[in-house]
N, C-alpha and C positions, 0 to 999 in steps of 0.2 A: 323894666323890672318884672312885668307880667310874663314875658317870655321865659325869664329865668325861673320864675316860680312854677310855670307850666312844665318846664324841663325837670326841675327838682321833683315834682309829683310823679312825672313819667318814670324817672330812674328809681324813685322810691318804690313805686308799684311794681317794677320789673326785678327789683333786688330779691324778691322772695321766689324760690323755685316753684312753689305751688302755683303762684299767680303767672309765672312764665309758662308753666304747663297749660294752664287755662288759655292764655293768649295764643299759644302754639295750636291748641285744639280749635280755637275760634278762627285762626288764620285759614283753616280749611273750609270755614263756612259757619253760619250761625248755629247756635245750639241752645237747648233749654238748660236751665239750672240743673236739673236732674241729669241730663246727658253730661254735663261738665263734671258733676259730682261723682258720677259712676266709677270712673278709673282711679279716683282719689281715695286715699285711706284716711279720710277726715270726715267729720260730721257735716250734715247739711247746713247747720248754723255756722260752722266754720267756713264752709264754702261761700255762704252769703256774705260773711265778713270779708273775705278776699274779694269777692265781686264789688263790695262797696268801695274798697280801695281802688280797684281798677276802674270803676265808674267815676270816682272822685278825680282821678288822674285824667279822665277823658279818653283813655284807651279802649274802654269798652262802654257800649250804650245797651240798654235793655228796654224791652217793651213787654207789658203784660197783656195777653189776650186770654180772656177767661181766667182759668187757674194756672196757665202756663206763662212763665216769664222766659222770653227769649233773648239771648245776648248775642251781640255783634261787636267785632273790632272796628274801631275807627282808624284807618291807615294814616290819616293826616297827622295824628299825634305821634305815631311811631316814626313817620317821615321826619319830623322835627328832631327827634332824638338821633336818628340816622345821619341827618345833616350835621348835627353838632359833633358827632363821633368822626365823621368824614373830614370836617374842618380841622379837628385836633390831629388826625392822621396825616393830613396835607402838611401841617406845620411841622410835624416831627420828621416827615419825609424830606422836607426842604432842609431842615437842620442836618439830618443825616447825610444828605447829598453834599452839603457844604463841608461837613466833616471828611467825607470820602475825598472831595477835592483837595482839602488840605493835606490830608494823609499822603495822597498820591504826589502832591507838590513837594512834600517833605521827603518822601522816598526818592523822588527824582534828584533833589538837591543832595542827598546823602550818596546816591550813586555817582553823581558828577564829582563830589568831593573825594570819594574813594578812588575814583579814576584818576583824579589829579594827583593824589598822594602816591599812586603806584608808578607814576611816570618818572 
């Protein structure tokens, strides 16, 4: 159950476009809160709220040195979400492959039936 709760927090955190933009920026390397806030059209307190959600999900960690809080992405958390998505994709690809096989077999049966009727 803990893995499911972690995954829920991850997807909740990534559901917001502002948080995704922050994660995208942090994927290039660590950044201070003010660096993260600079391109965003929201207040610093709003940036801090978004960071709290990202930290609660485990996607982002931060450390304060002096007056500067530096944020970093934890790729392990994103990897677990990526694995979950890949597993779903694999399941659907198998189902679609079976459907394609069935449709091919059905088409071949129809071709054989039509050939038999024409004789």
